[in-house]
Legacy VTK file of the C-alpha trace (Angstrom):
# vtk DataFile Version 3.0
C-alpha trace
ASCII
DATASET POLYDATA
POINTS 111 float
13.583 -16.739 -10.162
12.812 -18.087 -6.705
14.992 -15.387 -5.165
12.965 -12.600 -6.806
9.730 -14.218 -5.733
11.021 -14.526 -2.178
12.070 -10.845 -2.153
8.605 -9.712 -3.223
6.997 -11.979 -0.645
9.200 -10.562 2.095
8.411 -7.015 0.968
4.663 -7.697 1.168
5.103 -9.236 4.624
7.154 -6.246 5.760
4.402 -3.885 4.566
1.820 -5.990 6.349
3.982 -5.772 9.490
4.348 -1.987 9.223
0.687 -1.173 8.610
-0.637 -2.464 11.954
2.008 -0.421 13.774
0.832 2.669 11.914
-2.780 1.799 12.609
-2.174 1.487 16.340
-0.013 4.617 16.495
-2.459 6.833 14.640
-5.544 8.380 16.181
-8.788 6.871 14.983
-11.865 9.018 14.524
-14.167 6.384 13.067
-13.422 3.622 15.548
-15.093 0.550 14.153
-14.260 -2.788 15.673
-11.158 -4.276 14.135
-9.254 -7.469 14.730
-8.505 -8.167 18.402
-10.414 -5.066 19.495
-7.958 -2.674 17.809
-9.765 -0.137 15.695
-8.562 0.406 12.147
-7.312 3.887 11.425
-9.221 5.571 8.614
-5.836 6.636 7.218
-4.208 3.177 7.179
-4.413 2.746 3.407
-3.111 6.272 2.867
-0.062 5.500 5.021
0.501 2.329 3.002
0.271 4.306 -0.240
2.875 6.805 0.992
5.242 3.981 1.949
4.912 2.243 -1.420
5.214 5.542 -3.281
8.451 6.243 -1.396
9.742 2.801 -2.313
8.936 3.509 -5.975
10.754 6.847 -5.816
13.753 5.155 -4.235
13.810 2.495 -6.943
13.668 5.209 -9.606
16.468 7.262 -8.028
18.751 4.252 -7.595
18.243 3.135 -11.194
16.511 -0.143 -10.353
13.589 0.681 -12.638
13.900 0.310 -16.376
12.315 2.687 -18.867
9.871 0.025 -20.050
8.507 -0.407 -16.508
7.782 3.267 -15.853
4.501 3.616 -17.732
2.899 0.654 -15.968
4.234 1.852 -12.607
2.863 5.378 -13.125
-0.543 3.960 -14.066
-0.571 1.715 -10.989
0.424 4.687 -8.817
-2.378 6.828 -10.202
-4.943 4.051 -9.815
-3.855 3.292 -6.245
-3.949 6.999 -5.346
-7.491 7.403 -6.696
-8.752 4.280 -4.945
-7.113 5.237 -1.640
-8.593 8.748 -1.804
-12.000 7.254 -2.547
-11.518 4.949 0.446
-10.801 7.959 2.680
-14.125 9.541 1.699
-16.271 6.411 1.776
-14.949 3.639 3.977
-16.793 0.427 3.356
-15.697 -3.165 3.326
-15.679 -3.078 -0.479
-13.565 0.092 -0.701
-11.152 -1.303 1.913
-10.763 -4.441 -0.206
-10.232 -2.412 -3.385
-7.592 -0.268 -1.661
-5.810 -3.393 -0.411
-5.809 -4.877 -3.901
-4.579 -1.684 -5.578
-1.756 -1.261 -3.064
-0.715 -4.907 -3.377
-0.601 -4.590 -7.183
1.412 -1.360 -6.973
3.871 -2.951 -4.555
4.212 -6.039 -6.736
5.432 -3.901 -9.666
8.488 -2.690 -7.765
11.792 -4.493 -8.330
LINES 1 112
111 0 1 2 3 4 5 6 7 8 9 10 11 12 13 14 15 16 17 18 19 20 21 22 23 24 25 26 27 28 29 30 31 32 33 34 35 36 37 38 39 40 41 42 43 44 45 46 47 48 49 50 51 52 53 54 55 56 57 58 59 60 61 62 63 64 65 66 67 68 69 70 71 72 73 74 75 76 77 78 79 80 81 82 83 84 85 86 87 88 89 90 91 92 93 94 95 96 97 98 99 100 101 102 103 104 105 106 107 108 109 110
Protein backbone atom coordinates (compact mmCIF):
# COMPACT_ATOMS: atom_id res chain seq x y z
CA UNK A 1 0.00 0.00 0.00
CA UNK A 2 2.85 2.38 0.78
CA UNK A 3 4.42 1.61 -2.59
CA UNK A 4 1.27 2.68 -4.47
CA UNK A 5 1.02 5.83 -2.40
CA UNK A 6 4.67 6.62 -3.10
CA UNK A 7 4.16 6.08 -6.85
CA UNK A 8 1.25 8.52 -6.94
CA UNK A 9 3.22 11.05 -4.92
CA UNK A 10 6.15 10.79 -7.31
CA UNK A 11 3.83 11.17 -10.29
CA UNK A 12 2.34 14.36 -8.83
CA UNK A 13 5.83 15.70 -8.14
CA UNK A 14 6.93 14.85 -11.68
CA UNK A 15 3.91 16.74 -13.08
CA UNK A 16 4.71 19.67 -10.83
CA UNK A 17 8.29 19.55 -12.15
CA UNK A 18 7.17 19.44 -15.79
CA UNK A 19 4.63 22.26 -15.62
CA UNK A 20 7.10 25.05 -14.74
CA UNK A 21 9.32 23.98 -17.64
CA UNK A 22 6.32 24.25 -19.96
CA UNK A 23 5.36 27.58 -18.45
CA UNK A 24 8.82 29.04 -19.02
CA UNK A 25 9.12 27.58 -22.53
CA UNK A 26 5.75 28.85 -23.72
CA UNK A 27 5.06 32.40 -24.81
CA UNK A 28 2.91 34.35 -22.40
CA UNK A 29 0.40 36.88 -23.66
CA UNK A 30 -1.18 37.80 -20.34
CA UNK A 31 2.02 38.26 -18.36
CA UNK A 32 0.92 38.64 -14.78
CA UNK A 33 3.54 38.46 -12.08
CA UNK A 34 4.23 34.90 -11.06
CA UNK A 35 6.57 33.33 -8.56
CA UNK A 36 10.15 34.60 -8.78
CA UNK A 37 9.22 37.06 -11.52
CA UNK A 38 8.37 34.31 -14.03
CA UNK A 39 5.01 34.93 -15.63
CA UNK A 40 2.53 32.07 -15.72
CA UNK A 41 1.56 30.94 -19.19
CA UNK A 42 -2.17 31.19 -19.81
CA UNK A 43 -1.95 27.70 -21.32
CA UNK A 44 -0.20 26.00 -18.38
CA UNK A 45 -3.28 24.12 -17.18
CA UNK A 46 -4.08 23.05 -20.74
CA UNK A 47 -0.59 21.57 -21.11
CA UNK A 48 -1.07 19.73 -17.82
CA UNK A 49 -4.41 18.37 -19.02
CA UNK A 50 -2.83 17.06 -22.23
CA UNK A 51 -0.07 15.34 -20.26
CA UNK A 52 -2.51 13.66 -17.87
CA UNK A 53 -4.83 12.70 -20.72
CA UNK A 54 -1.88 11.05 -22.49
CA UNK A 55 -1.02 9.17 -19.31
CA UNK A 56 -4.63 7.95 -19.09
CA UNK A 57 -4.56 6.81 -22.72
CA UNK A 58 -1.30 4.98 -22.09
CA UNK A 59 -2.73 3.25 -19.03
CA UNK A 60 -5.77 2.19 -21.07
CA UNK A 61 -3.68 0.86 -23.97
CA UNK A 62 -1.34 -1.10 -21.70
CA UNK A 63 -4.23 -2.69 -19.82
CA UNK A 64 -3.45 -1.08 -16.46
CA UNK A 65 -7.01 0.23 -16.14
CA UNK A 66 -9.82 -2.07 -15.12
CA UNK A 67 -13.33 -1.85 -16.54
CA UNK A 68 -14.74 -0.67 -13.22
CA UNK A 69 -12.38 2.33 -13.19
CA UNK A 70 -13.25 3.62 -16.66
CA UNK A 71 -16.51 5.40 -15.89
CA UNK A 72 -15.00 7.43 -13.04
CA UNK A 73 -11.92 8.21 -15.15
CA UNK A 74 -14.03 9.40 -18.10
CA UNK A 75 -16.08 11.63 -15.79
CA UNK A 76 -12.92 13.10 -14.25
CA UNK A 77 -11.50 13.69 -17.73
CA UNK A 78 -14.63 15.50 -18.87
CA UNK A 79 -14.78 17.61 -15.72
CA UNK A 80 -11.09 18.54 -15.94
CA UNK A 81 -11.46 19.43 -19.63
CA UNK A 82 -14.43 21.72 -18.95
CA UNK A 83 -12.72 23.44 -16.03
CA UNK A 84 -9.47 23.91 -17.96
CA UNK A 85 -11.33 25.38 -20.94
CA UNK A 86 -13.19 27.71 -18.60
CA UNK A 87 -9.84 28.70 -17.10
CA UNK A 88 -8.51 29.56 -20.57
CA UNK A 89 -11.40 31.97 -21.14
CA UNK A 90 -11.50 33.54 -17.68
CA UNK A 91 -8.25 33.36 -15.76
CA UNK A 92 -8.75 34.29 -12.16
CA UNK A 93 -7.21 33.03 -8.98
CA UNK A 94 -10.36 30.99 -8.32
CA UNK A 95 -10.40 29.38 -11.78
CA UNK A 96 -6.67 28.62 -11.50
CA UNK A 97 -7.32 26.88 -8.18
CA UNK A 98 -10.25 24.92 -9.61
CA UNK A 99 -8.15 23.81 -12.59
CA UNK A 100 -5.35 22.70 -10.26
CA UNK A 101 -7.79 20.70 -8.16
CA UNK A 102 -9.48 19.06 -11.16
CA UNK A 103 -6.14 18.07 -12.69
CA UNK A 104 -4.84 16.70 -9.39
CA UNK A 105 -8.01 14.60 -8.97
CA UNK A 106 -7.77 13.31 -12.55
CA UNK A 107 -4.11 12.39 -12.06
CA UNK A 108 -4.86 10.66 -8.76
CA UNK A 109 -7.27 8.26 -10.50
CA UNK A 110 -4.55 6.82 -12.72
CA UNK A 111 -2.87 3.58 -11.64
